[in-house]
C-alpha positions as protocol buffer text, in pm:
chain_id: "A"
residue {
  index: 1
  type: MET
  ca { x: -1238 y: 1097 z: -1197 }
}
residue {
  index: 2
  type: ALA
  ca { x: -1187 y: 903 z: -875 }
}
residue {
  index: 3
  type: PRO
  ca { x: -1077 y: 1090 z: -561 }
}
residue {
  index: 4
  type: ARG
  ca { x: -703 y: 1067 z: -499 }
}
residue {
  index: 5
  type: VAL
  ca { x: -604 y: 965 z: -148 }
}
residue {
  index: 6
  type: THR
  ca { x: -289 y: 889 z: 46 }
}
residue {
  index: 7
  type: LEU
  ca { x: -333 y: 606 z: 293 }
}
residue {
  index: 8
  type: ASP
  ca { x: -155 y: 600 z: 627 }
}
residue {
  index: 9
  type: THR
  ca { x: 85 y: 311 z: 671 }
}
residue {
  index: 10
  type: ASN
  ca { x: -142 y: 167 z: 941 }
}
residue {
  index: 11
  type: ILE
  ca { x: -410 y: 109 z: 677 }
}
residue {
  index: 12
  type: TYR
  ca { x: -172 y: -104 z: 470 }
}
residue {
  index: 13
  type: VAL
  ca { x: -42 y: -291 z: 775 }
}
residue {
  index: 14
  type: SER
  ca { x: -396 y: -366 z: 891 }
}
residue {
  index: 15
  type: ALA
  ca { x: -495 y: -482 z: 543 }
}
residue {
  index: 16
  type: PHE
  ca { x: -201 y: -719 z: 509 }
}
residue {
  index: 17
  type: GLN
  ca { x: -184 y: -845 z: 868 }
}
residue {
  index: 18
  type: PHE
  ca { x: -550 y: -855 z: 967 }
}
residue {
  index: 19
  type: GLY
  ca { x: -738 y: -872 z: 637 }
}
residue {
  index: 20
  type: GLY
  ca { x: -895 y: -526 z: 640 }
}
residue {
  index: 21
  type: MET
  ca { x: -888 y: -486 z: 262 }
}
residue {
  index: 22
  type: ARG
  ca { x: -1190 y: -255 z: 212 }
}
residue {
  index: 23
  type: LEU
  ca { x: -996 y: 53 z: 95 }
}
residue {
  index: 24
  type: LEU
  ca { x: -767 y: -158 z: -120 }
}
residue {
  index: 25
  type: HIS
  ca { x: -1072 y: -316 z: -286 }
}
residue {
  index: 26
  type: MET
  ca { x: -1208 y: 34 z: -350 }
}
residue {
  index: 27
  type: CYS
  ca { x: -887 y: 102 z: -536 }
}
residue {
  index: 28
  type: GLY
  ca { x: -932 y: -217 z: -734 }
}
residue {
  index: 29
  type: ARG
  ca { x: -1278 y: -100 z: -841 }
}
residue {
  index: 30
  type: ARG
  ca { x: -1126 y: 240 z: -923 }
}
residue {
  index: 31
  type: ASP
  ca { x: -1351 y: 413 z: -669 }
}
residue {
  index: 32
  type: ILE
  ca { x: -1038 y: 582 z: -538 }
}
residue {
  index: 33
  type: GLU
  ca { x: -687 y: 646 z: -669 }
}
residue {
  index: 34
  type: ILE
  ca { x: -411 y: 579 z: -418 }
}
residue {
  index: 35
  type: ALA
  ca { x: -102 y: 799 z: -414 }
}
residue {
  index: 36
  type: VAL
  ca { x: 189 y: 620 z: -250 }
}
residue {
  index: 37
  type: SER
  ca { x: 548 y: 722 z: -182 }
}
residue {
  index: 38
  type: PRO
  ca { x: 857 y: 507 z: -142 }
}
residue {
  index: 39
  type: ALA
  ca { x: 873 y: 624 z: 221 }
}
residue {
  index: 40
  type: ILE
  ca { x: 524 y: 485 z: 290 }
}
residue {
  index: 41
  type: ILE
  ca { x: 609 y: 153 z: 125 }
}
residue {
  index: 42
  type: ASP
  ca { x: 935 y: 129 z: 319 }
}
residue {
  index: 43
  type: GLU
  ca { x: 757 y: 197 z: 649 }
}
residue {
  index: 44
  type: VAL
  ca { x: 489 y: -66 z: 576 }
}
residue {
  index: 45
  type: ILE
  ca { x: 761 y: -322 z: 501 }
}
residue {
  index: 46
  type: ARG
  ca { x: 958 y: -225 z: 813 }
}
residue {
  index: 47
  type: VAL
  ca { x: 653 y: -264 z: 1039 }
}
residue {
  index: 48
  type: LEU
  ca { x: 551 y: -597 z: 886 }
}
residue {
  index: 49
  type: ARG
  ca { x: 908 y: -723 z: 925 }
}
residue {
  index: 50
  type: ASP
  ca { x: 991 y: -588 z: 1271 }
}
residue {
  index: 51
  type: LYS
  ca { x: 658 y: -604 z: 1451 }
}
residue {
  index: 52
  type: PHE
  ca { x: 493 y: -901 z: 1281 }
}
residue {
  index: 53
  type: HIS
  ca { x: 807 y: -1096 z: 1183 }
}
residue {
  index: 54
  type: TRP
  ca { x: 719 y: -1137 z: 816 }
}
residue {
  index: 55
  type: ASP
  ca { x: 977 y: -1318 z: 605 }
}
residue {
  index: 56
  type: GLY
  ca { x: 1137 y: -1184 z: 289 }
}
residue {
  index: 57
  type: TYR
  ca { x: 897 y: -1361 z: 55 }
}
residue {
  index: 58
  type: ARG
  ca { x: 587 y: -1216 z: 221 }
}
residue {
  index: 59
  type: LEU
  ca { x: 747 y: -871 z: 237 }
}
residue {
  index: 60
  type: HIS
  ca { x: 831 y: -882 z: -133 }
}
residue {
  index: 61
  type: ASP
  ca { x: 474 y: -988 z: -210 }
}
residue {
  index: 62
  type: ALA
  ca { x: 332 y: -703 z: 2 }
}
residue {
  index: 63
  type: ARG
  ca { x: 553 y: -449 z: -177 }
}
residue {
  index: 64
  type: GLN
  ca { x: 445 y: -582 z: -517 }
}
residue {
  index: 65
  type: GLN
  ca { x: 79 y: -571 z: -415 }
}
residue {
  index: 66
  type: ILE
  ca { x: 108 y: -206 z: -313 }
}
residue {
  index: 67
  type: LEU
  ca { x: 289 y: -114 z: -633 }
}
residue {
  index: 68
  type: GLY
  ca { x: 46 y: -313 z: -846 }
}
residue {
  index: 69
  type: LEU
  ca { x: -282 y: -186 z: -704 }
}
residue {
  index: 70
  type: PRO
  ca { x: -515 y: -87 z: -989 }
}
residue {
  index: 71
  type: GLY
  ca { x: -570 y: 285 z: -967 }
}
residue {
  index: 72
  type: SER
  ca { x: -265 y: 343 z: -749 }
}
residue {
  index: 73
  type: SER
  ca { x: -30 y: 609 z: -871 }
}
residue {
  index: 74
  type: PRO
  ca { x: 320 y: 593 z: -724 }
}
residue {
  index: 75
  type: ARG
  ca { x: 458 y: 754 z: -1039 }
}
residue {
  index: 76
  type: HIS
  ca { x: 236 y: 1061 z: -1000 }
}
residue {
  index: 77
  type: THR
  ca { x: 316 y: 1156 z: -641 }
}
residue {
  index: 78
  type: PRO
  ca { x: 544 y: 1448 z: -569 }
}
residue {
  index: 79
  type: TRP
  ca { x: 772 y: 1208 z: -376 }
}
residue {
  index: 80
  type: THR
  ca { x: 865 y: 978 z: -659 }
}
residue {
  index: 81
  type: SER
  ca { x: 1029 y: 1018 z: -997 }
}
């Protein structure tokens, strides 16, 4: 069983804005399982929008990428239903 981790929003922002995808690739290989909450996703989207001026299309794509990460588990966190 892969270790389950919660990534800080800065990890997601860095991955999307600057290409630091190492941890996200680990998830894709199922080396780790990412637990994510709606609050984390909302903060990532807010930072990408407000600080980096991402448009709606890119924000939607980022949200879908987080939700669709292989090995991610938004449905299993205590913060989501």
